[in-house]
C-alpha positions in Angstrom: -31.4 28.5 -37.7 -35.4 28.7 -36.4 -37.0 32.1 -36.0 -39.0 32.9 -33.5 -40.8 36.2 -34.3 -44.0 37.7 -32.4 -45.7 39.0 -36.1 -46.7 42.1 -34.4 -47.2 43.6 -38.3 -49.8 41.2 -39.0 -51.7 41.3 -36.3 -51.8 45.1 -36.3 -53.2 44.8 -39.9 -55.8 42.0 -38.5 -57.3 44.4 -35.9 -57.0 47.5 -38.1 -58.9 45.4 -40.7 -61.6 45.0 -37.9 -61.7 48.5 -37.4 -62.0 49.3 -40.5 -65.1 46.8 -41.0 -67.0 48.8 -37.8 -66.1 52.0 -39.2 -67.7 51.2 -42.6 -70.6 49.7 -41.0 -70.3 45.7 -41.9 -71.9 45.0 -38.4 -72.2 41.0 -39.3 -69.0 41.0 -41.1 -67.3 42.3 -38.2 -69.1 39.9 -35.3 -68.1 37.2 -37.4 -64.4 38.3 -37.7 -64.5 39.9 -34.0 -65.6 36.0 -32.5 -62.3 34.8 -34.4 -59.7 37.1 -34.4 -57.5 35.3 -31.5 -57.6 32.4 -33.5 -56.8 34.8 -37.0 -54.2 36.2 -35.1 -52.9 33.0 -34.0 -52.8 31.2 -37.1 -51.0 34.4 -38.6 -48.3 33.9 -35.6 -48.2 30.6 -36.4 -47.7 31.1 -40.5 -44.8 33.2 -39.7 -42.7 30.8 -37.6 -39.6 29.3 -38.6 -39.7 28.2 -42.2 -43.6 28.0 -42.9 -43.2 31.4 -44.3 -40.3 31.1 -47.1 -42.9 31.6 -50.1 -44.4 34.8 -48.2 -43.0 36.7 -50.3 -43.2 35.0 -54.0 -43.0 36.4 -57.2 -45.5 35.1 -59.6 -44.2 37.0 -62.3 -40.8 35.7 -61.8 -42.2 32.3 -60.3 -39.8 32.5 -57.4 -39.4 34.0 -54.0 -38.1 36.7 -53.1 -36.1 38.0 -50.1 -35.9 41.8 -49.8 -38.2 44.6 -50.9 -36.1 45.8 -54.2 -36.3 42.3 -55.4 -39.9 42.6 -55.5 -39.9 44.9 -58.2 
């Protein structure tokens, strides 16, 4: 099954990160990332589509992919 997600969580995180940079006066960094935020968000959405996110929750200690929040413990 192919899954199409809108990836709203990652877009929100990226936008919030920009707000933090601006609030903390990292103005050069803010300007840089703000210039590319649309591309960054497109990449975040692309990376979560279909099976590309299959290793999204990789646990390096167990050396395997986990699929539920409880499995990450």
